[in-house]
Structures are given as structure tokens and as C-alpha cells.
N, C-alpha and C positions, 0 to 999 in steps of 0.2 A: 356220067357227069351230072345229069339232071337230078338224079337221086341224091347225090352229095349236096348239091345246092339246096334242094328241098329240105333235106334233113337239117342242114345248118340254119336255114331260114326259120324252120319251126323251133329249133333250139333257141335262136335269138329272140323270137317272139315270146317263147315261154319265159326266158330270162327277163325280158322287159315286163311281162305281166307279174312275175314274182317280185321284181323290184318295185313296181307300182303298188303292189299289195303291201309290201314292207313299208314303203314311204307313207301310204295312207294310214297304216296302223300306227306308225311312229308320230305322224303329225296329229292324229286323233288323240293319242295318249298325251302329247304335249298340250293340246288344246284343253283336254279334260283336266289335267293338273293345273294349268293356268286358270281355268274357270273355277276350280275348287278354291284356289288361293284368292281369287277375286270375290268369290261368294263369302269366304270367311271374313272379308273386310266389309261387312255390311254397312257399317257406319260411315264409310268413306265414299268419296266420289267414284263413280263407276265408268269413267272414261276409258279405263283399261279394257273393258269388255269389247269395245270397238277394235282395239288393237289386237285382241285375241282373234276376233272374227276375221280381221284383215289378214293376219298371218296364216290362219288356218285356210282361208279361201285361196290364198296364193299357192299353198302346198297342194290343195285339192285340184287346182287348175293344172299344175305340173303333173300330177298323177293321171289326170284325164289325157294329157298329151302323150304320156308313155303308153297308155292303154290304146289310144288311137293308132300309134305307131305299130304296136303289136298286132292289132287287127289288120292293118294294111299289109304287113308282112305275111300273115297267115293266108290272106286271100290272094296275094300276089303269086304264090306258087301253085295253086290249084283252083283257079277261078271257074266257078260255074255261075250261071245266071242267078241261081238262088243265093249263093254265097256273096255275089256282088251286090244283090239287093239288100241282103242282111247287113253287109258292111256299110252300104250307103245309109241305111236307117240308123245303124249304130253311130256312125260318124256325125250324122245330122243331130241326133240326140245329145251326144257328148259335146259337140260344138255349141249347141244351144245352152247346155249347162255351163260350159266354159265361158261363153259370152255373158250369161247372166251373172256368174261369179265375178268375172272381170269388171262388169258394170258396177256391181255392188262394192267391190274392192275399191274402185276409183272414187265412188261416192263416200266411202267411209275410211279413207286414208287417215291414219292417226297423225296427230300433230307432230310426233317425233319423226315420222317418215318424210314429212314435207320440209322439215328444217334442215 
């Protein structure tokens, strides 16, 4: 029974990582396309850049949440002290990045999102 739970847990963690990777790639592609469009409008107001950063940051925050969940699942089935320490370091770093992104997102909320 333990082997089945372990196998399923690793499978779910792998799927979460794959989903996070796809989400990061798609949101990066969207941000790149929107940035190119904004860059092409050189003579116009560039308030749209903040909206791009805001949206991109929100997606990256979600990606980090999925990656943290995957790490927790992986370490839950076969925890060694080394793995627990590594997980702790990873979670601290990703949480710090998420906090920083969230703070920046709140500071740069576009006008359209607050209306």
C-alpha cells in the first residue's frame, strides 16, 4: 500500500511541476508578445508596461505556488533530514520571491484593475 501511495504522490508532484512549467512558458510568451506590441508603440504613453509586469508577476506567483506544492509532495513520501533541509531552503527562497513579486504587484496595480 505504501508503494502505491508513494508512486501516486510522485506522479502528482511530477504533473504539478509539468503544469507549472507550461504555465510559466505560456505566461512568458504572453508577456513577450505584449512587450513587443508595447515596444512597437514608441510614440505613445507606456503605462501599458506596468500592466504587463503586473499580469506577468501574478502568473509567476501562481507558478511558484504550484512548484512549492510539488516539492512538499515529493518530500512527504520519503523524508530524510537532507531532503527536509533542502525543501525548507527551497520553500524559503520561493516564498521570498513570491513575497517580493506580490509586493511589487500591489505597488504597480494598473488603473484598469483598480476600477
